[in-house]
C-alpha positions as CSV (number, residue, x, y, z in Angstrom):
1,M,29.8,-69.0,40.4
2,G,27.7,-67.8,43.4
3,V,24.4,-66.1,43.4
4,P,24.7,-62.4,42.4
5,R,24.2,-60.1,45.4
6,V,22.5,-56.7,45.2
7,D,21.4,-54.3,47.9
8,A,17.8,-54.3,46.7
9,V,15.4,-56.0,44.3
10,V,12.3,-54.1,43.1
11,A,9.6,-56.4,41.6
12,G,7.6,-54.2,39.2
13,A,8.7,-51.3,36.9
14,G,5.5,-49.3,37.2
15,V,5.6,-45.8,38.7
16,A,5.7,-47.2,42.2
17,G,8.6,-49.5,41.5
18,L,10.6,-46.9,39.5
19,A,10.1,-44.4,42.3
20,A,11.2,-46.9,44.9
21,A,14.2,-47.9,42.9
22,L,15.4,-44.3,42.4
23,E,15.0,-43.5,46.1
24,L,17.0,-46.6,47.0
25,Q,19.6,-45.7,44.4
26,D,19.9,-42.2,45.8
27,A,20.5,-43.8,49.2
28,G,23.5,-45.6,47.8
29,C,21.9,-48.9,47.0
30,E,22.7,-51.1,44.0
31,V,19.2,-51.9,42.7
32,A,17.8,-54.5,40.3
33,V,14.4,-53.9,38.9
34,V,12.4,-56.8,37.4
35,D,9.2,-56.5,35.3
36,P,7.5,-58.8,32.8
37,S,6.4,-56.0,30.5
38,D,8.2,-54.9,27.3
39,R,8.6,-51.3,28.5
40,P,8.8,-49.5,31.8
41,G,5.8,-47.7,33.4
42,G,3.3,-50.5,34.1
43,V,-0.1,-49.2,33.1
44,M,1.4,-46.0,31.9
45,R,1.7,-46.9,28.2
46,T,1.6,-44.4,25.3
47,D,1.3,-45.2,21.6
48,H,1.2,-43.1,18.4
49,V,-1.5,-44.1,16.0
50,S,-2.3,-42.2,12.7
51,G,-1.0,-38.9,14.1
52,Y,-2.8,-39.3,17.5
53,V,-1.0,-39.7,20.9
54,I,-3.0,-42.4,22.7
55,E,-2.8,-43.4,26.3
56,R,-3.4,-47.1,27.0
57,G,-3.7,-46.5,30.7
58,P,-4.1,-43.4,32.9
59,N,-4.4,-40.2,30.9
60,T,-3.5,-37.5,33.4
61,V,-1.8,-37.1,36.8
62,Q,-2.6,-35.1,39.9
63,V,0.8,-34.0,41.3
64,G,0.6,-34.5,45.0
65,P,3.2,-33.1,47.5
66,T,5.3,-36.3,47.7
67,M,5.4,-36.6,43.9
68,L,6.3,-32.9,43.6
69,G,9.2,-33.3,46.0
70,F,10.3,-36.5,44.2
71,L,10.4,-34.6,40.9
72,R,12.2,-31.5,42.3
73,R,14.9,-33.6,43.8
74,R,15.7,-35.0,40.4
75,G,15.2,-31.9,38.3
76,L,12.1,-33.5,36.7
77,E,9.5,-30.9,37.5
78,E,9.7,-29.4,34.0
79,V,9.0,-32.8,32.4
80,V,5.3,-32.6,33.4
81,L,3.0,-30.3,31.5
82,R,-0.1,-28.8,32.9
83,A,-3.4,-29.3,31.0
84,R,-4.9,-26.2,29.3
85,P,-7.0,-23.9,31.6
86,A,-10.1,-25.1,29.9
87,S,-9.6,-28.4,31.7
88,R,-11.4,-26.8,34.7
89,L,-14.6,-27.3,32.7
90,R,-16.0,-30.8,33.6
91,Y,-19.3,-32.3,32.9
92,I,-21.7,-35.0,34.0
93,F,-24.2,-36.5,31.6
94,R,-27.5,-36.6,33.5
95,G,-31.1,-36.0,32.6
96,G,-30.2,-36.5,28.9
97,A,-27.7,-33.6,28.8
98,L,-24.2,-32.6,29.7
99,V,-24.3,-30.6,32.9
100,Q,-21.3,-28.6,34.1
101,V,-19.8,-29.8,37.4
102,P,-20.2,-27.0,40.0
103,M,-16.8,-25.7,41.2
104,S,-18.0,-23.0,43.6
105,P,-20.7,-22.5,46.3
106,V,-22.7,-20.3,43.9
107,A,-22.5,-22.8,41.1
108,L,-23.5,-25.6,43.6
109,A,-26.6,-23.6,44.6
110,R,-27.6,-23.3,40.9
111,T,-26.7,-26.7,39.6
112,P,-29.4,-29.0,38.2
113,L,-27.4,-32.0,39.3
114,L,-29.0,-31.6,42.7
115,R,-32.7,-31.1,43.5
116,A,-33.8,-28.2,45.6
117,R,-34.3,-30.4,48.7
118,G,-30.8,-31.9,48.1
119,K,-29.3,-28.4,48.2
120,L,-31.2,-27.6,51.4
121,R,-30.0,-30.9,52.9
122,L,-26.4,-29.7,52.5
123,L,-27.1,-26.9,55.0
124,L,-27.7,-29.5,57.7
125,E,-24.2,-31.0,57.4
126,P,-22.7,-29.2,60.4
127,F,-25.5,-30.6,62.6
128,V,-25.1,-34.2,61.6
129,R,-23.7,-36.5,64.4
130,R,-20.4,-38.2,64.0
131,G,-20.4,-41.6,62.5
132,P,-18.0,-44.6,63.0
133,P,-14.4,-43.9,62.2
134,E,-14.3,-46.8,59.8
135,G,-16.6,-49.4,58.3
136,E,-18.8,-47.1,56.2
137,S,-19.1,-47.2,52.4
138,V,-18.7,-44.0,50.5
139,A,-22.5,-44.0,49.9
140,E,-23.2,-44.4,53.5
141,F,-20.8,-41.7,54.7
142,V,-21.7,-39.1,52.0
143,G,-25.4,-39.9,52.2
144,R,-25.4,-39.5,56.0
145,R,-23.5,-36.2,56.0
146,L,-24.5,-34.6,52.8
147,G,-27.6,-36.4,51.5
148,R,-28.5,-39.0,48.9
149,D,-28.7,-36.4,46.1
150,V,-25.0,-35.7,46.4
151,V,-24.3,-39.4,46.2
152,S,-26.2,-40.0,43.0
153,G,-25.6,-36.6,41.4
154,L,-22.0,-35.9,42.1
155,V,-20.1,-38.5,44.1
156,G,-21.2,-41.6,42.1
157,P,-20.1,-40.2,38.7
158,F,-16.8,-38.9,40.3
159,L,-16.0,-42.4,41.7
160,T,-16.7,-43.8,38.2
161,G,-14.0,-41.6,36.8
162,V,-11.4,-42.3,39.4
163,Y,-12.1,-45.9,40.5
164,A,-14.5,-47.2,37.8
165,G,-16.1,-48.3,41.1
166,D,-19.3,-48.6,43.0
167,E,-20.0,-46.0,45.8
168,D,-21.9,-48.7,47.7
169,Q,-18.8,-50.9,47.9
170,L,-15.9,-48.5,48.1
171,G,-14.8,-47.6,51.7
172,A,-15.2,-44.0,52.9
173,R,-12.0,-44.1,55.0
174,A,-9.9,-45.1,52.0
175,V,-11.5,-43.0,49.3
176,F,-12.3,-39.8,51.3
177,K,-9.7,-40.0,54.0
178,K,-9.5,-36.3,54.6
179,L,-13.3,-35.9,54.9
180,V,-13.5,-38.7,57.4
181,E,-10.7,-37.2,59.4
182,L,-12.5,-33.8,59.4
183,E,-15.6,-35.4,60.7
184,Q,-13.8,-37.4,63.4
185,R,-11.7,-34.4,64.6
186,Y,-14.2,-31.6,64.3
187,G,-17.6,-33.3,64.1
188,S,-18.3,-31.7,60.7
189,I,-16.8,-31.5,57.2
190,A,-17.7,-27.9,56.7
191,G,-16.6,-26.8,60.2
192,G,-13.4,-28.8,60.0
193,A,-12.5,-27.4,56.6
194,L,-13.1,-23.8,57.9
195,L,-11.1,-24.4,61.1
196,G,-8.4,-26.3,59.3
197,A,-7.9,-23.3,56.9
198,F,-6.5,-21.3,59.8
199,G,-4.2,-24.1,61.0
200,A,-0.7,-25.1,60.0
201,R,-0.3,-25.8,56.3
202,G,1.6,-28.9,55.2
203,P,3.4,-29.6,51.9
204,R,1.4,-28.9,48.8
205,G,1.3,-30.4,45.4
206,L,0.5,-28.7,42.1
207,R,-2.9,-27.6,41.1
208,G,-4.5,-29.0,38.0
209,S,-4.0,-32.1,35.8
210,Y,-0.7,-33.0,34.2
211,S,1.0,-35.3,31.7
212,T,3.9,-34.7,29.2
213,E,3.7,-33.4,25.7
214,Q,3.9,-36.9,24.3
215,G,2.1,-38.9,27.1
216,L,2.8,-40.6,30.3
217,G,4.9,-43.3,28.6
218,V,7.5,-40.6,28.2
219,F,7.4,-39.8,31.9
220,A,7.9,-43.5,32.7
221,R,10.9,-43.6,30.4
222,S,12.4,-40.5,32.0
223,L,12.3,-42.2,35.4
224,A,13.8,-45.5,34.0
225,D,16.6,-43.6,32.3
226,R,17.8,-42.3,35.6
227,L,18.5,-45.8,36.9
228,A,22.1,-46.9,36.9
229,E,21.0,-50.3,35.7
230,P,18.1,-50.4,33.2
231,P,15.0,-52.4,34.4
232,G,15.1,-56.1,33.6
233,L,12.2,-56.1,31.2
234,G,10.6,-59.3,29.9
235,S,11.3,-61.1,33.2
236,R,9.4,-61.6,36.4
237,V,10.0,-62.4,40.0
238,A,8.7,-66.0,40.2
239,R,9.4,-66.8,43.9
240,I,10.8,-65.2,47.0
241,A,12.2,-66.9,50.1
242,R,14.2,-65.9,53.2
243,D,17.8,-66.9,53.1
244,G,19.2,-66.1,56.5
245,A,19.1,-62.3,57.0
246,R,18.6,-61.8,53.2
247,W,16.2,-62.6,50.4
248,R,16.6,-65.1,47.7
249,V,14.7,-63.9,44.6
250,E,14.1,-66.3,41.8
251,V,13.7,-64.5,38.4
252,S,12.1,-66.1,35.4
253,A,12.8,-65.0,31.8
254,P,12.4,-66.5,28.3
255,S,16.2,-67.3,28.5
256,G,15.8,-69.3,31.7
257,E,15.8,-68.7,35.5
258,R,18.3,-67.0,37.6
259,S,18.6,-66.1,41.3
260,L,19.4,-62.8,43.1
261,D,20.5,-62.4,46.7
262,A,19.2,-59.1,48.2
263,A,19.1,-57.4,51.5
264,R,15.9,-55.5,50.6
265,L,12.9,-56.4,48.5
266,V,10.1,-54.1,47.3
267,L,7.0,-55.8,45.9
268,A,5.7,-53.0,43.6
269,T,3.2,-55.2,41.9
270,P,-0.6,-55.4,41.8
271,A,-2.1,-56.9,45.0
272,F,-2.9,-60.2,43.4
273,A,0.7,-60.6,42.1
274,A,2.1,-59.6,45.5
275,A,-0.2,-62.2,47.1
276,E,1.2,-64.9,44.9
277,L,4.8,-64.1,45.9
278,L,4.0,-63.9,49.6
279,R,2.2,-67.2,49.7
280,G,5.3,-69.1,50.6
281,V,6.5,-66.7,53.3
282,D,3.2,-65.5,54.9
283,A,0.1,-67.2,53.7
284,D,-2.2,-65.1,55.9
285,A,-0.9,-61.8,54.5
286,A,-1.1,-63.3,51.0
287,S,-4.8,-64.2,51.5
288,A,-5.6,-60.7,52.8
289,L,-4.1,-59.1,49.6
290,E,-5.7,-61.7,47.3
291,E,-9.2,-60.5,48.5
292,I,-8.7,-57.0,47.1
293,V,-11.0,-56.6,44.1
294,Y,-9.9,-55.0,40.9
295,A,-12.3,-53.3,38.4
296,P,-11.9,-54.1,34.7
297,I,-11.5,-51.3,32.2
298,V,-11.9,-51.0,28.5
299,G,-10.3,-47.9,27.0
300,I,-11.3,-46.9,23.5
301,A,-9.6,-44.0,21.7
302,V,-11.6,-42.3,19.0
303,G,-10.6,-39.6,16.6
304,V,-13.4,-37.4,15.4
305,D,-14.2,-34.2,13.4
306,P,-15.5,-31.7,16.0
307,A,-18.0,-30.4,13.3
308,D,-19.8,-33.8,13.6
309,A,-20.7,-33.1,17.2
310,A,-23.9,-31.2,18.1
311,T,-22.5,-30.4,21.5
312,P,-19.2,-28.5,21.6
313,I,-16.2,-30.6,22.5
314,E,-14.6,-28.5,25.2
315,G,-13.2,-28.8,28.7
316,F,-11.8,-31.9,30.4
317,G,-14.6,-34.3,29.4
318,F,-17.6,-35.9,31.0
319,L,-18.7,-38.7,33.3
320,T,-22.0,-40.4,33.2
321,A,-24.6,-40.9,36.0
322,R,-25.6,-44.5,36.7
323,D,-29.3,-44.0,36.0
324,E,-28.7,-42.9,32.4
325,G,-28.3,-46.5,31.3
326,L,-25.1,-45.9,29.2
327,A,-22.4,-48.4,28.6
328,L,-20.0,-45.4,28.5
329,L,-18.6,-44.5,32.0
330,G,-16.9,-41.4,30.8
331,C,-15.0,-39.7,28.0
332,L,-12.0,-37.4,28.2
333,F,-11.3,-34.7,25.6
334,M,-7.6,-35.3,25.4
335,S,-6.8,-33.0,22.5
336,R,-8.6,-30.2,24.4
337,L,-6.2,-30.8,27.3
338,F,-3.1,-31.2,25.3
339,P,-3.5,-30.0,21.7
340,S,-0.6,-32.0,20.3
341,R,-2.5,-35.3,20.9
342,A,-4.5,-35.1,17.6
343,P,-3.9,-34.0,14.0
344,Q,-5.0,-30.5,13.0
345,G,-8.7,-30.2,12.8
346,R,-9.4,-33.4,14.7
347,E,-10.2,-34.2,18.3
348,L,-9.1,-37.2,20.3
349,L,-11.7,-38.7,22.7
350,Q,-10.6,-41.3,25.2
351,C,-13.7,-43.3,26.2
352,M,-13.9,-45.6,29.2
353,L,-16.2,-48.6,29.6
354,A,-16.7,-51.7,31.9
355,G,-15.7,-50.9,35.5
356,M,-17.7,-52.3,38.4
357,R,-20.9,-51.0,36.7
358,H,-20.6,-53.2,33.5
359,P,-17.8,-55.7,34.2
360,D,-18.9,-58.1,31.4
361,L,-18.0,-55.6,28.7
362,I,-14.4,-56.6,29.2
363,D,-15.1,-59.7,27.2
364,E,-17.2,-58.1,24.4
365,P,-15.7,-58.3,20.8
366,D,-14.2,-55.2,19.4
367,D,-17.0,-54.5,16.9
368,A,-19.6,-54.7,19.6
369,L,-17.7,-52.3,21.8
370,A,-17.3,-49.9,18.9
371,K,-21.0,-49.9,18.3
372,R,-21.7,-49.2,21.9
373,V,-19.3,-46.3,21.9
374,A,-20.7,-44.8,18.7
375,A,-24.3,-45.0,20.1
376,D,-23.4,-43.5,23.4
377,L,-21.3,-40.7,21.8
378,E,-24.3,-39.9,19.6
379,R,-26.5,-39.7,22.6
380,T,-24.1,-37.6,24.8
381,L,-22.4,-35.4,22.2
382,G,-24.8,-35.7,19.3
383,L,-21.9,-37.1,17.4
384,R,-23.1,-38.4,14.0
385,G,-20.0,-38.8,11.9
386,E,-17.9,-41.9,11.6
387,V,-16.7,-43.3,14.9
388,A,-13.9,-45.7,14.2
389,P,-11.8,-46.7,17.2
390,L,-8.1,-45.9,16.8
391,A,-7.2,-48.3,19.6
392,I,-9.1,-50.6,22.1
393,T,-7.3,-51.5,25.3
394,R,-8.5,-54.1,27.8
395,W,-7.3,-54.2,31.4
396,P,-9.1,-57.1,33.1
397,R,-7.8,-56.0,36.5
398,A,-7.2,-52.3,36.2
399,V,-8.2,-50.4,39.3
400,P,-8.1,-51.7,42.9
401,Q,-11.3,-51.2,44.8
402,P,-10.6,-50.3,48.4
403,G,-13.5,-51.6,50.4
404,R,-14.9,-50.7,53.8
405,D,-12.1,-52.5,55.6
406,H,-9.3,-51.6,53.2
407,V,-7.3,-49.2,55.5
408,G,-7.4,-51.7,58.3
409,R,-6.5,-54.6,55.9
410,I,-3.4,-52.8,54.6
411,G,-2.4,-51.8,58.1
412,W,-2.7,-55.4,59.3
413,V,-0.6,-56.7,56.3
414,R,2.1,-54.1,57.0
415,E,2.3,-55.1,60.6
416,R,2.6,-58.8,59.6
417,L,5.5,-58.0,57.2
418,R,7.5,-56.3,60.0
419,D,8.4,-59.9,60.9
420,L,10.0,-60.2,57.5
421,P,12.8,-57.7,57.6
422,G,13.7,-55.9,54.4
423,L,10.4,-56.5,52.7
424,V,7.9,-53.7,51.9
425,L,4.9,-53.2,49.6
426,A,4.2,-50.5,47.1
427,G,1.5,-49.9,44.4
428,S,-1.8,-48.4,43.6
429,Y,-3.7,-50.6,46.1
430,V,-1.6,-49.4,49.1
431,D,-2.7,-45.8,49.7
432,G,-4.5,-44.4,46.7
433,V,-5.1,-45.5,43.1
434,G,-3.8,-42.4,41.2
435,V,-0.4,-42.2,39.6
436,S,0.7,-39.7,42.2
437,D,-0.4,-42.0,45.0
438,A,1.3,-45.0,43.5
439,L,4.5,-43.0,43.1
440,A,4.3,-41.8,46.7
441,S,3.9,-45.4,47.9
442,G,7.2,-46.3,46.2
443,V,8.9,-43.3,47.8
444,V,7.6,-44.2,51.2
445,A,8.5,-47.9,50.8
446,A,12.1,-47.1,49.9
447,Q,12.4,-44.5,52.7
448,E,11.1,-47.1,55.2
449,L,13.7,-49.6,54.1
450,V,16.5,-47.0,54.4
451,A,15.3,-45.9,57.8
452,R,15.3,-49.4,59.2
453,D,19.0,-49.7,58.4
454,A,19.9,-46.3,59.8
């Protein structure tokens, strides 16, 4: 019996891999999806514990234009549920108190998150000279254009929430792509935003934060269920090699190894896993991907009685400023966003620790982590009741950290892979770490493969 032939193999059943597989399937391809996990979705994993709906990975999604188009083409727009309007309330713990994040120019002028001179510094932004188009960190770019107060008071905590990262290491061009483009094109962020408002408008996504009634795991399953062949879970792509004009894909599973012969191959895995697979076909590209750093994350879900908190549990949640000395990076009020996430009369808090700020916490014992969370919730929310974790989840390599050279690095790798026909990359390290960005990378990867054959 010969090696089974398929039109495409997708390594990885996270949101990027599922999106790529569905796009290829819609283009008429027979697709095989391979993933070592026990369920589809990658880091999108949802569990039910004692009446709570707990996310083990990302908690909400921003629905960008590519994701929205993807959902509409498949009649899936109604699957996602918008968080309650109160989610617009967001806080930063700084100066020993929760301070509401300013969402308007008036609120920005009044916020205690910036000092008076920091607010005045903002007025100078249109007069700041252009910087280099690449090579700056977020802290350098924002500090140069908007001032150091904005870096420490607003941007630093924001990046903790999205990247669990360090503003001094994250690259401005990767993280704040649109702001860098405004500066380069117009010479000013404010001026560019104003002029751009009168220009042509491109596709738009949905406003707000989204999930499903029962979590993002449900969303992942809804994508997997639309595949003609279910993902091959519990197995992994072990090796890849060129075989003439096609790809030989070696798949390892508990039952043994098998081979697949494919015209197209999507590596929708983390960068370090893609690097391992590429080592035998392009060692330089593999080395470039291997150097991408990932931040560790510990997620701790806590169910509490809201009456035990001195500060009202309302809004989206809060992030913490670096200079507060907390182990806690942030906390989402999940049952405030989606009421069905907690039993009646209880609140579900999703706490985040470790990151690039405290990477060693990934190895702390559960009881030590629980004590840290209890102490920090008492300090931030005045929570004095019992704080018993419902679930503790460790992701040693959770969030890719796009550095100063990230955009150039990914562009260089893509150019290298053009010499390997039929092979493309997708995933959260490619062009944005959010669920929507990862999904978009899968769509783009599939469309690129189809276009090459057109």
